[in-house]
Every structure is written in C-alpha cells, then in structure tokens.
VMD Tcl script that builds the backbone (N, CA, C; Angstrom):
set m [mol new atoms 258]
animate dup $m
set s [atomselect $m all]
$s set {name element resname resid chain x y z} {
  {N N MET 1 A 0.848 -1.176 0.000}
  {CA C MET 1 A 0.000 0.000 0.000}
  {C C MET 1 A 0.892 1.238 0.000}
  {N N GLN 2 A 0.487 2.205 -0.776}
  {CA C GLN 2 A 1.193 3.480 -0.767}
  {C C GLN 2 A 0.412 4.451 0.121}
  {N N TYR 3 A 1.121 5.105 1.015}
  {CA C TYR 3 A 0.487 6.053 1.924}
  {C C TYR 3 A 0.444 7.420 1.260}
  {N N THR 4 A -0.687 8.098 1.439}
  {CA C THR 4 A -0.877 9.389 0.801}
  {C C THR 4 A -0.186 10.495 1.585}
  {N N THR 5 A 0.034 11.596 0.911}
  {CA C THR 5 A 0.609 12.771 1.571}
  {C C THR 5 A -0.299 13.222 2.707}
  {N N LYS 6 A -1.594 13.118 2.488}
  {CA C LYS 6 A -2.564 13.506 3.520}
  {C C LYS 6 A -2.400 12.646 4.780}
  {N N GLN 7 A -2.209 11.343 4.602}
  {CA C GLN 7 A -2.013 10.450 5.749}
  {C C GLN 7 A -0.711 10.762 6.469}
  {N N ILE 8 A 0.339 10.995 5.717}
  {CA C ILE 8 A 1.644 11.310 6.307}
  {C C ILE 8 A 1.581 12.634 7.059}
  {N N ASN 9 A 0.924 13.623 6.480}
  {CA C ASN 9 A 0.791 14.919 7.148}
  {C C ASN 9 A -0.029 14.800 8.424}
  {N N ARG 10 A -1.050 13.946 8.396}
  {CA C ARG 10 A -1.864 13.729 9.589}
  {C C ARG 10 A -1.002 13.150 10.708}
  {N N LEU 11 A -0.128 12.216 10.349}
  {CA C LEU 11 A 0.757 11.617 11.348}
  {C C LEU 11 A 1.776 12.632 11.862}
  {N N LYS 12 A 2.256 13.496 10.995}
  {CA C LYS 12 A 3.191 14.537 11.428}
  {C C LYS 12 A 2.522 15.508 12.403}
  {N N ARG 13 A 1.245 15.821 12.158}
  {CA C ARG 13 A 0.508 16.675 13.105}
  {C C ARG 13 A 0.395 15.987 14.459}
  {N N LEU 14 A 0.112 14.682 14.430}
  {CA C LEU 14 A 0.037 13.922 15.677}
  {C C LEU 14 A 1.382 13.901 16.396}
  {N N GLN 15 A 2.440 13.777 15.636}
  {CA C GLN 15 A 3.785 13.801 16.218}
  {C C GLN 15 A 4.021 15.144 16.913}
  {N N GLY 16 A 3.635 16.225 16.267}
  {CA C GLY 16 A 3.774 17.548 16.867}
  {C C GLY 16 A 2.943 17.680 18.129}
  {N N GLN 17 A 1.744 17.115 18.077}
  {CA C GLN 17 A 0.871 17.154 19.246}
  {C C GLN 17 A 1.497 16.377 20.405}
  {N N LEU 18 A 2.063 15.217 20.125}
  {CA C LEU 18 A 2.715 14.431 21.170}
  {C C LEU 18 A 3.935 15.148 21.735}
  {N N ASN 19 A 4.694 15.812 20.870}
  {CA C ASN 19 A 5.830 16.598 21.358}
  {C C ASN 19 A 5.354 17.719 22.273}
  {N N GLY 20 A 4.222 18.320 21.923}
  {CA C GLY 20 A 3.649 19.363 22.765}
  {C C GLY 20 A 3.222 18.833 24.127}
  {N N ILE 21 A 2.675 17.634 24.133}
  {CA C ILE 21 A 2.269 17.009 25.398}
  {C C ILE 21 A 3.496 16.717 26.253}
  {N N LEU 22 A 4.536 16.220 25.638}
  {CA C LEU 22 A 5.773 15.954 26.367}
  {C C LEU 22 A 6.305 17.232 27.010}
  {N N LYS 23 A 6.259 18.320 26.268}
  {CA C LYS 23 A 6.707 19.610 26.806}
  {C C LYS 23 A 5.819 20.038 27.977}
  {N N MET 24 A 4.513 19.827 27.831}
  {CA C MET 24 A 3.598 20.156 28.924}
  {C C MET 24 A 3.967 19.384 30.186}
  {N N MET 25 A 4.285 18.103 30.007}
  {CA C MET 25 A 4.632 17.268 31.157}
  {C C MET 25 A 5.945 17.724 31.782}
  {N N GLU 26 A 6.910 18.063 30.934}
  {CA C GLU 26 A 8.198 18.534 31.449}
  {C C GLU 26 A 8.050 19.856 32.198}
  {N N GLU 27 A 7.045 20.624 31.825}
  {CA C GLU 27 A 6.787 21.909 32.485}
  {C C GLU 27 A 5.785 21.772 33.621}
  {N N ASP 28 A 5.452 20.549 33.984}
  {CA C ASP 28 A 4.520 20.250 35.083}
  {C C ASP 28 A 3.170 20.952 34.926}
  {N N LYS 29 A 2.627 20.923 33.713}
  {CA C LYS 29 A 1.306 21.508 33.473}
  {C C LYS 29 A 0.242 20.665 34.157}
  {N N ASP 30 A -0.922 21.242 34.307}
  {CA C ASP 30 A -2.039 20.585 34.981}
  {C C ASP 30 A -2.367 19.251 34.307}
  {N N CYS 31 A -2.630 18.235 35.122}
  {CA C CYS 31 A -2.885 16.891 34.582}
  {C C CYS 31 A -4.130 16.856 33.705}
  {N N LYS 32 A -5.128 17.680 34.011}
  {CA C LYS 32 A -6.345 17.710 33.184}
  {C C LYS 32 A -6.014 18.130 31.761}
  {N N ASP 33 A -5.134 19.111 31.623}
  {CA C ASP 33 A -4.745 19.583 30.296}
  {C C ASP 33 A -3.941 18.517 29.549}
  {N N VAL 34 A -3.069 17.835 30.274}
  {CA C VAL 34 A -2.262 16.781 29.662}
  {C C VAL 34 A -3.160 15.635 29.193}
  {N N VAL 35 A -4.067 15.217 30.038}
  {CA C VAL 35 A -4.970 14.115 29.692}
  {C C VAL 35 A -5.876 14.505 28.527}
  {N N THR 36 A -6.330 15.745 28.500}
  {CA C THR 36 A -7.161 16.224 27.383}
  {C C THR 36 A -6.396 16.114 26.072}
  {N N GLN 37 A -5.140 16.533 26.079}
  {CA C GLN 37 A -4.327 16.463 24.863}
  {C C GLN 37 A -4.001 15.011 24.486}
  {N N LEU 38 A -3.763 14.174 25.480}
  {CA C LEU 38 A -3.532 12.754 25.204}
  {C C LEU 38 A -4.770 12.109 24.575}
  {N N SER 39 A -5.937 12.451 25.092}
  {CA C SER 39 A -7.185 11.923 24.530}
  {C C SER 39 A -7.376 12.375 23.089}
  {N N ALA 40 A -7.054 13.631 22.819}
  {CA C ALA 40 A -7.165 14.143 21.451}
  {C C ALA 40 A -6.192 13.413 20.530}
  {N N SER 41 A -4.999 13.142 21.025}
  {CA C SER 41 A -4.012 12.410 20.228}
  {C C SER 41 A -4.491 10.995 19.939}
  {N N ARG 42 A -5.023 10.354 20.956}
  {CA C ARG 42 A -5.535 8.991 20.781}
  {C C ARG 42 A -6.646 8.972 19.728}
  {N N SER 43 A -7.525 9.947 19.789}
  {CA C SER 43 A -8.602 10.042 18.813}
  {C C SER 43 A -8.047 10.221 17.399}
  {N N GLY 44 A -7.033 11.061 17.272}
  {CA C GLY 44 A -6.404 11.277 15.971}
  {C C GLY 44 A -5.752 10.025 15.433}
  {N N ILE 45 A -5.114 9.277 16.309}
  {CA C ILE 45 A -4.471 8.023 15.905}
  {C C ILE 45 A -5.524 7.008 15.467}
  {N N GLU 46 A -6.619 6.917 16.218}
  {CA C GLU 46 A -7.683 5.983 15.866}
  {C C GLU 46 A -8.294 6.333 14.506}
  {N N LYS 47 A -8.469 7.616 14.239}
  {CA C LYS 47 A -9.002 8.032 12.941}
  {C C LYS 47 A -8.044 7.677 11.818}
  {N N LEU 48 A -6.761 7.882 12.038}
  {CA C LEU 48 A -5.766 7.552 11.026}
  {C C LEU 48 A -5.750 6.048 10.757}
  {N N ILE 49 A -5.847 5.254 11.795}
  {CA C ILE 49 A -5.911 3.798 11.624}
  {C C ILE 49 A -7.115 3.441 10.752}
  {N N GLY 50 A -8.253 4.037 11.041}
  {CA C GLY 50 A -9.460 3.766 10.263}
  {C C GLY 50 A -9.293 4.131 8.799}
  {N N VAL 51 A -8.679 5.275 8.544}
  {CA C VAL 51 A -8.454 5.718 7.165}
  {C C VAL 51 A -7.530 4.745 6.437}
  {N N ILE 52 A -6.446 4.366 7.087}
  {CA C ILE 52 A -5.480 3.469 6.449}
  {C C ILE 52 A -6.111 2.104 6.168}
  {N N VAL 53 A -6.819 1.551 7.138}
  {CA C VAL 53 A -7.441 0.237 6.949}
  {C C VAL 53 A -8.499 0.299 5.852}
  {N N SER 54 A -9.334 1.327 5.866}
  {CA C SER 54 A -10.411 1.400 4.868}
  {C C SER 54 A -9.867 1.615 3.463}
  {N N GLU 55 A -8.864 2.460 3.311}
  {CA C GLU 55 A -8.297 2.689 1.982}
  {C C GLU 55 A -7.573 1.447 1.473}
  {N N ASN 56 A -6.879 0.759 2.369}
  {CA C ASN 56 A -6.220 -0.489 1.976}
  {C C ASN 56 A -7.261 -1.537 1.584}
  {N N LEU 57 A -8.334 -1.634 2.349}
  {CA C LEU 57 A -9.398 -2.590 2.039}
  {C C LEU 57 A -9.990 -2.288 0.667}
  {N N ALA 58 A -10.252 -1.027 0.392}
  {CA C ALA 58 A -10.825 -0.652 -0.899}
  {C C ALA 58 A -9.903 -1.066 -2.043}
  {N N GLU 59 A -8.607 -0.821 -1.880}
  {CA C GLU 59 A -7.637 -1.226 -2.911}
  {C C GLU 59 A -7.642 -2.732 -3.118}
  {N N CYS 60 A -7.613 -3.470 -2.034}
  {CA C CYS 60 A -7.553 -4.933 -2.117}
  {C C CYS 60 A -8.842 -5.508 -2.710}
  {N N VAL 61 A -9.974 -4.967 -2.320}
  {CA C VAL 61 A -11.249 -5.451 -2.852}
  {C C VAL 61 A -11.315 -5.209 -4.356}
  {N N LYS 62 A -10.915 -4.016 -4.795}
  {CA C LYS 62 A -10.905 -3.722 -6.239}
  {C C LYS 62 A -10.037 -4.716 -6.984}
  {N N GLU 63 A -8.874 -5.014 -6.423}
  {CA C GLU 63 A -7.952 -5.958 -7.054}
  {C C GLU 63 A -8.558 -7.352 -7.114}
  {N N ASN 64 A -9.196 -7.788 -6.023}
  {CA C ASN 64 A -9.810 -9.115 -6.001}
  {C C ASN 64 A -10.982 -9.214 -6.973}
  {N N VAL 65 A -11.787 -8.166 -7.034}
  {CA C VAL 65 A -12.914 -8.161 -7.963}
  {C C VAL 65 A -12.401 -8.226 -9.397}
  {N N LYS 66 A -11.365 -7.463 -9.669}
  {CA C LYS 66 A -10.750 -7.456 -11.002}
  {C C LYS 66 A -10.268 -8.855 -11.391}
  {N N ASN 67 A -9.753 -9.596 -10.407}
  {CA C ASN 67 A -9.235 -10.947 -10.654}
  {C C ASN 67 A -10.262 -12.042 -10.376}
  {N N ASN 68 A -11.520 -11.643 -10.179}
  {CA C ASN 68 A -12.612 -12.593 -9.887}
  {C C ASN 68 A -12.310 -13.460 -8.674}
  {N N GLU 69 A -11.726 -12.844 -7.647}
  {CA C GLU 69 A -11.409 -13.560 -6.409}
  {C C GLU 69 A -12.372 -13.140 -5.311}
  {N N ASP 70 A -12.501 -13.985 -4.314}
  {CA C ASP 70 A -13.389 -13.730 -3.184}
  {C C ASP 70 A -12.850 -12.589 -2.314}
  {N N THR 71 A -13.737 -11.784 -1.757}
  {CA C THR 71 A -13.323 -10.653 -0.917}
  {C C THR 71 A -13.659 -10.854 0.555}
  {N N ASP 72 A -14.324 -11.959 0.897}
  {CA C ASP 72 A -14.752 -12.178 2.286}
  {C C ASP 72 A -13.582 -12.148 3.266}
  {N N GLU 73 A -12.488 -12.804 2.904}
  {CA C GLU 73 A -11.327 -12.870 3.808}
  {C C GLU 73 A -10.717 -11.492 4.022}
  {N N LEU 74 A -10.718 -10.662 2.975}
  {CA C LEU 74 A -10.186 -9.295 3.096}
  {C C LEU 74 A -10.988 -8.476 4.094}
  {N N VAL 75 A -12.293 -8.604 4.013}
  {CA C VAL 75 A -13.164 -7.852 4.924}
  {C C VAL 75 A -12.948 -8.316 6.360}
  {N N LYS 76 A -12.852 -9.624 6.558}
  {CA C LYS 76 A -12.602 -10.166 7.901}
  {C C LYS 76 A -11.275 -9.643 8.456}
  {N N GLU 77 A -10.264 -9.639 7.608}
  {CA C GLU 77 A -8.946 -9.155 8.032}
  {C C GLU 77 A -8.997 -7.677 8.410}
  {N N ALA 78 A -9.705 -6.880 7.627}
  {CA C ALA 78 A -9.830 -5.443 7.926}
  {C C ALA 78 A -10.561 -5.226 9.253}
  {N N VAL 79 A -11.625 -5.979 9.460}
  {CA C VAL 79 A -12.374 -5.859 10.721}
  {C C VAL 79 A -11.473 -6.247 11.893}
  {N N ASN 80 A -10.712 -7.311 11.735}
  {CA C ASN 80 A -9.800 -7.744 12.812}
  {C C ASN 80 A -8.742 -6.683 13.107}
  {N N LEU 81 A -8.235 -6.031 12.065}
  {CA C LEU 81 A -7.263 -4.963 12.280}
  {C C LEU 81 A -7.871 -3.812 13.091}
  {N N LEU 82 A -9.105 -3.464 12.751}
  {CA C LEU 82 A -9.773 -2.388 13.485}
  {C C LEU 82 A -10.032 -2.786 14.934}
  {N N ILE 83 A -10.457 -4.010 15.153}
  {CA C ILE 83 A -10.697 -4.487 16.521}
  {C C ILE 83 A -9.395 -4.506 17.309}
  {N N LYS 84 A -8.347 -4.991 16.684}
  {CA C LYS 84 A -7.039 -5.087 17.332}
  {C C LYS 84 A -6.507 -3.712 17.732}
  {N N SER 85 A -6.840 -2.697 16.949}
  {CA C SER 85 A -6.326 -1.359 17.210}
  {C C SER 85 A -7.021 -0.663 18.374}
  {N N ARG 86 A -8.093 -1.233 18.861}
  {CA C ARG 86 A -8.856 -0.609 19.967}
  {C C ARG 86 A -8.310 -0.953 21.296}
}
mol reanalyze $m
mol bondsrecalc $m
mol representation Tube
mol addrep $m
C-alpha cells in the first residue's frame, strides 16, 4: 500500500501534538490539560488507523474483484485490524 501525503501529514501533526504534550509534562502543566491532549491524540491516531485500513481494504477489494477472487477474507482481516487497534 502506498500512503498518501494527507495520511503522512496527519501523522506529522500527531507527532507535533505528542511533542507538545511531552513539553507540557516537562513543564509540570495541569494533569487535566495533559490528559485532554492525550485523549485528542488517541482520537487522531484511531481516525488515522481507520483511514489506512479502509483505503487499503478498498484497494484490495478492487484488485480481487478485477481478478474474480473472493473478498470475504479481506473484509474479515480489515475488521480484525480495526478491533485489534482498539
């Protein structure tokens, strides 16, 4: 799978957010603020996982349909990846 610029940029934003959280912790910022930012980061990571899995699934399904192959196993694998990521 090739990752899009949009996906890479999303991960870079998350990296920046995590660096910001680390700085907050080093500066002994309020725990509520740190936890809020950690929760936002987790949400961003979960969304990115969903995007990557769904786009990969779409690519694989198109390829299987093109080759007259079954897609059931691909869907099961994608669902398992999403469950595993939780």
